C-alpha positions in Angstrom: 28.6 -52.4 -22.9 32.1 -53.7 -23.6 34.0 -53.3 -26.9 36.6 -55.3 -28.6 39.3 -53.0 -27.2 38.4 -54.2 -23.7 39.4 -57.7 -24.9 42.1 -57.3 -27.5 44.8 -56.2 -25.0 44.4 -59.6 -23.3 44.3 -61.8 -26.3 48.0 -62.8 -26.2 47.7 -63.6 -22.5 44.5 -65.6 -23.3 46.3 -67.6 -25.9 49.0 -68.5 -23.3 46.4 -69.2 -20.7 48.0 -66.6 -18.4 44.8 -64.9 -17.1 42.7 -65.5 -14.1 39.9 -68.0 -14.7 37.2 -65.3 -14.7 39.0 -63.2 -17.3 39.7 -66.3 -19.4 35.9 -67.0 -19.4 35.0 -63.4 -20.3 37.4 -63.4 -23.2 36.3 -66.9 -24.3 32.7 -65.8 -24.5 33.6 -62.6 -26.4 35.8 -64.5 -28.9 33.1 -67.0 -29.4 30.7 -64.2 -30.5 33.2 -61.8 -32.2 34.6 -62.8 -35.6 37.2 -60.0 -35.6 38.7 -61.0 -32.2 38.5 -64.6 -33.1 40.5 -63.9 -36.2 43.0 -61.9 -34.2 43.3 -64.8 -31.7 43.9 -67.3 -34.5 46.7 -65.0 -35.8 48.3 -64.9 -32.4 48.0 -68.7 -32.0 49.5 -69.2 -35.4 52.5 -67.0 -34.4 52.9 -69.1 -31.3 53.0 -72.3 -33.3 55.4 -70.8 -35.8 57.7 -69.4 -33.1 57.8 -72.8 -31.3 58.6 -74.5 -34.6 61.4 -72.0 -35.3 62.9 -72.4 -31.8 62.8 -76.2 -32.4 64.7 -75.7 -35.6 67.3 -73.5 -34.0 67.8 -76.1 -31.3 68.4 -78.7 -34.0 70.9 -76.5 -35.8 72.8 -75.8 -32.7 72.9 -79.5 -31.9 74.1 -80.3 -35.4 76.8 -77.6 -35.2 77.8 -78.9 -31.7 78.2 -82.4 -33.1 80.5 -81.0 -35.8 82.6 -79.4 -33.1 82.4 -76.1 -34.9 82.3 -72.9 -32.8 78.7 -71.7 -32.3 79.9 -68.2 -33.1 80.0 -69.4 -36.8 76.3 -70.2 -36.5 75.5 -66.7 -35.2 77.6 -65.0 -37.8 76.0 -67.1 -40.6 72.5 -66.5 -39.4 73.1 -62.8 -39.4 74.3 -62.9 -43.0 77.9 -62.0 -42.3 79.3 -65.5 -43.1 
């Protein structure tokens, strides 16, 4: 019998679709039947969405600063709280 630990280590790769088809199927079946792993997968997926959103925002800020012809070093210093 397999346990959640056999699947949890691959949940991030599953969310990215970076596993072989057979493993994707195994994890998909497990997640379909296991509320705890399903919740963990939802958390991982939410983090992916938030990360993509933040990266998009950073790209927009860099583009804005570039259009202002300000040194991008000011952006880094300001983001780190030193500005």
